[in-house]
C-alpha distance (Angstrom), angle and dihedral (degrees) to the residues before:
residue distance angle dihedral
M1 . . .
K2 3.88 . .
I3 3.80 116.2 .
E4 3.73 125.6 -167.7
T5 3.86 116.0 -150.7
E6 3.84 127.9 -177.3
I7 3.79 115.6 -147.6
G8 3.77 126.5 -175.1
C9 3.79 114.4 -132.6
I10 3.76 115.9 -136.4
H11 3.81 100.7 -172.0
C12 3.81 100.2 98.6
G13 3.77 143.0 4.2
M14 3.79 95.5 -86.4
R15 3.94 90.5 73.8
C16 3.80 94.5 -156.3
Q17 3.71 118.5 -154.9
V18 3.83 104.7 -135.6
E19 3.74 117.0 -158.3
V20 3.79 111.6 -153.6
L21 3.75 123.1 -166.9
H22 3.88 111.2 -156.3
D23 3.79 145.4 143.2
E24 3.77 127.0 -138.4
D25 3.89 94.3 -61.1
T26 3.81 108.9 4.2
V27 3.77 134.7 74.7
L28 3.80 102.4 -141.5
D29 3.82 103.1 177.7
W30 3.80 142.9 -17.5
A31 3.73 138.8 -163.6
G32 3.82 140.9 170.5
N33 3.71 98.9 60.7
N34 3.80 118.8 122.3
C35 3.75 95.7 -159.8
S36 3.81 141.9 19.7
R37 3.75 91.4 -99.2
G38 3.84 91.2 64.8
E39 3.80 89.7 51.6
E40 3.73 92.6 49.1
H41 3.84 95.5 46.5
A42 3.86 92.3 49.5
I43 3.80 94.1 48.2
K44 3.82 91.7 47.4
Q45 3.76 91.6 47.2
L46 3.86 88.7 61.3
G47 3.67 94.0 46.8
L48 3.81 96.1 -151.4
P49 3.80 117.6 160.0
Y50 3.81 98.4 -137.3
R51 3.88 135.3 48.1
M52 3.79 141.7 174.5
L53 3.76 103.9 -109.7
K54 3.93 115.6 -130.1
T55 3.77 115.1 -171.8
Y56 3.73 146.5 132.9
L57 3.87 119.0 -91.8
K58 3.81 118.2 -148.5
V59 3.79 112.3 -115.6
T60 3.72 125.0 -158.0
G61 3.80 123.6 -155.8
G62 3.80 92.5 16.1
K63 3.84 136.8 122.9
V64 3.80 87.6 -112.4
A65 3.80 129.6 34.0
A66 3.83 98.9 -125.3
V67 3.77 145.0 21.1
K68 3.77 132.2 -144.3
A69 3.85 113.7 -112.5
Q70 3.77 142.3 168.5
S71 3.80 127.6 -155.3
V72 3.65 116.8 -109.1
E73 3.77 94.7 -146.1
R74 3.77 127.4 44.6
V75 3.85 115.3 -98.2
E76 3.88 127.3 -147.1
E77 3.83 109.0 -103.5
T78 3.83 90.4 -133.1
R79 3.89 91.2 58.8
I80 3.76 97.9 52.6
E81 3.69 101.0 87.5
S82 3.82 93.6 51.1
L83 3.76 91.9 42.4
M84 3.83 92.4 53.8
K85 3.96 89.8 59.5
E86 3.76 89.3 51.3
I87 3.86 92.2 45.1
Y88 3.81 92.9 51.5
A89 3.91 89.8 49.9
Q90 3.83 93.5 54.9
P91 3.73 114.7 63.0
I92 3.87 124.7 -171.1
S93 3.74 123.2 -133.8
A94 3.87 126.1 -114.0
P95 2.90 137.9 -83.5
V96 3.73 100.5 64.7
R97 3.77 123.0 178.8
K98 3.78 123.9 -146.8
S99 3.82 111.9 -100.3
E100 3.80 89.3 16.9
R101 3.77 113.6 148.0
V102 3.82 116.3 -132.6
Q103 3.83 131.4 172.7
V104 3.78 117.7 -133.6
A105 3.72 123.8 169.5
G106 3.75 91.3 -6.1
I107 3.88 92.6 -57.7
V108 3.78 123.7 109.8
F109 3.76 112.4 -131.5
E110 3.88 130.5 -171.9
T111 3.77 112.3 -144.7
L112 3.71 116.5 -127.0
E113 3.75 97.1 -156.5
A114 3.83 140.4 19.3
V115 3.87 130.0 -104.2
Q116 3.66 122.3 -158.9
E117 3.82 126.2 -150.1
K118 3.76 118.4 -98.9
């Protein structure tokens, strides 16, 4: 069952209201934060062991250097910090289509936008 919870961020004067979509143990999506601190605060407040990983993947040979992407499967919260180091060390090659599935650091991501070649 999907649950939507609104959490007020306390990290700066903006006081963002972060809306988090989750089930019993996995953060599925979030919106409303204006910086990464709001996202981190809301997810930690829920204390769930898994989350969908939203990040930027490095792109080589493209008109831009990175593409927004989200993991297809949930990821253990305890693995995210080490995974991010691996993800940043493994660029993907342009062109990249929107909704393309790519594997980086053993995680399958779906791209949220397209990147054209230079």
